[in-house]
C-alpha positions as CSV (number, residue, x, y, z in Angstrom):
1,X,0.0,0.0,0.0
2,X,2.9,2.3,0.6
3,X,3.8,2.4,-3.1
4,X,0.3,3.5,-3.9
5,X,0.5,6.2,-1.3
6,X,3.8,7.4,-2.7
7,X,2.2,7.9,-6.2
8,X,-1.2,9.2,-4.9
9,X,-0.6,12.8,-6.1
10,X,0.4,11.4,-9.6
11,X,-3.0,9.6,-9.8
12,X,-4.8,12.7,-8.5
13,X,-3.2,14.9,-11.1
14,X,-4.6,12.6,-13.8
15,X,-8.0,12.8,-12.0
16,X,-7.9,9.0,-11.3
17,X,-9.8,7.8,-8.3
18,X,-8.4,4.7,-6.7
19,X,-10.6,2.1,-5.0
20,X,-9.4,-1.0,-3.4
21,X,-11.9,-3.8,-2.8
22,X,-11.1,-6.4,-0.2
23,X,-12.7,-9.5,1.2
24,X,-12.0,-8.1,4.7
25,X,-14.7,-7.2,7.2
26,X,-15.7,-3.6,7.6
27,X,-13.7,-3.4,10.9
28,X,-10.6,-4.8,9.3
29,X,-11.0,-2.4,6.4
30,X,-11.5,0.5,8.8
31,X,-8.2,-0.2,10.5
32,X,-6.4,-0.2,7.1
33,X,-8.2,3.0,6.0
34,X,-6.6,4.8,8.9
35,X,-3.2,4.0,7.4
36,X,-3.9,4.5,3.7
37,X,-5.2,7.9,2.6
38,X,-4.9,7.9,-1.2
39,X,-7.1,4.8,-1.7
40,X,-10.7,4.4,-1.1
41,X,-11.3,1.1,0.6
42,X,-14.4,-1.1,0.2
43,X,-15.0,-4.0,2.5
44,X,-16.6,-6.9,0.6
45,X,-16.7,-9.8,3.1
46,X,-19.4,-11.6,1.2
47,X,-17.4,-11.2,-2.0
48,X,-20.4,-9.8,-3.9
49,X,-18.4,-7.1,-5.8
50,X,-15.5,-9.5,-6.2
51,X,-17.8,-12.1,-7.7
52,X,-19.5,-9.5,-9.9
53,X,-16.1,-8.7,-11.5
54,X,-15.2,-12.4,-11.7
55,X,-12.1,-12.2,-9.6
56,X,-12.7,-14.7,-6.8
57,X,-9.7,-17.0,-6.6
58,X,-11.0,-20.4,-7.4
59,X,-8.7,-22.2,-4.9
60,X,-7.5,-19.3,-2.8
61,X,-8.2,-19.6,0.9
62,X,-6.5,-17.4,3.4
63,X,-5.1,-19.5,6.2
64,X,-4.6,-16.7,8.7
65,X,-6.5,-16.5,12.0
66,X,-9.0,-13.6,12.2
67,X,-12.4,-12.7,13.5
68,X,-14.1,-14.8,10.8
69,X,-12.1,-17.9,11.5
70,X,-8.9,-19.4,10.1
71,X,-10.1,-19.9,6.5
72,X,-11.7,-17.5,4.1
73,X,-11.9,-17.0,0.4
74,X,-9.6,-14.7,-1.5
75,X,-9.8,-12.4,-4.5
76,X,-7.3,-12.6,-7.4
77,X,-5.2,-9.4,-7.2
78,X,-6.6,-7.4,-10.1
79,X,-6.3,-3.8,-11.2
80,X,-9.0,-2.3,-13.5
81,X,-9.0,1.1,-15.2
82,X,-12.6,2.0,-15.7
83,X,-13.5,5.2,-17.5
84,X,-16.2,7.7,-16.5
85,X,-18.6,5.9,-18.8
86,X,-18.1,2.6,-17.0
87,X,-16.1,0.9,-19.7
88,X,-13.1,-1.2,-18.6
89,X,-10.1,0.3,-20.4
90,X,-7.3,-1.8,-19.0
91,X,-6.8,-4.8,-16.7
92,X,-3.8,-6.1,-14.9
93,X,-4.2,-9.4,-13.1
94,X,-1.7,-11.3,-11.0
95,X,-1.1,-15.0,-11.6
96,X,0.1,-15.4,-8.0
97,X,-2.5,-14.2,-5.3
98,X,0.4,-13.0,-3.1
99,X,1.5,-10.5,-5.8
100,X,-0.1,-7.1,-6.3
101,X,0.2,-4.7,-9.2
102,X,3.0,-2.2,-8.9
103,X,1.7,1.4,-8.7
104,X,4.3,2.7,-11.1
105,X,3.4,0.0,-13.6
106,X,-0.3,0.9,-13.4
107,X,0.5,4.6,-13.7
108,X,2.6,4.0,-16.8
109,X,-0.1,2.0,-18.4
110,X,-2.9,4.4,-17.7
111,X,-1.2,7.6,-18.8
112,X,-1.4,6.9,-22.5
113,X,-5.0,5.6,-22.2
114,X,-6.1,8.9,-20.5
115,X,-4.3,11.2,-22.8
116,X,-5.6,9.8,-26.1
117,X,-7.9,12.1,-28.0
């Protein structure tokens, strides 16, 4: 999350709003929200949004203890660029659920998409 924070002003200059969707509970997300200011965070513990975008990991189960028990489903780390009209313009999806998109890579990919006329 720190790398996203570091480039937050770059995304803001492009008028890009960042939203992170997590299978965490509302309470877990609220704790993270206090640490991360440049991202809007959405708790999706029932995976409704994650399923709507088709990014539930088919075999991914978190094996860390938490308030919901030791096992819970995971999302595939995916970055979407969605324009103001709701069209998906770019997708970056990890093959390894432990790997997240690098903010500078995302920024480099979206700049040309946003500056096209």
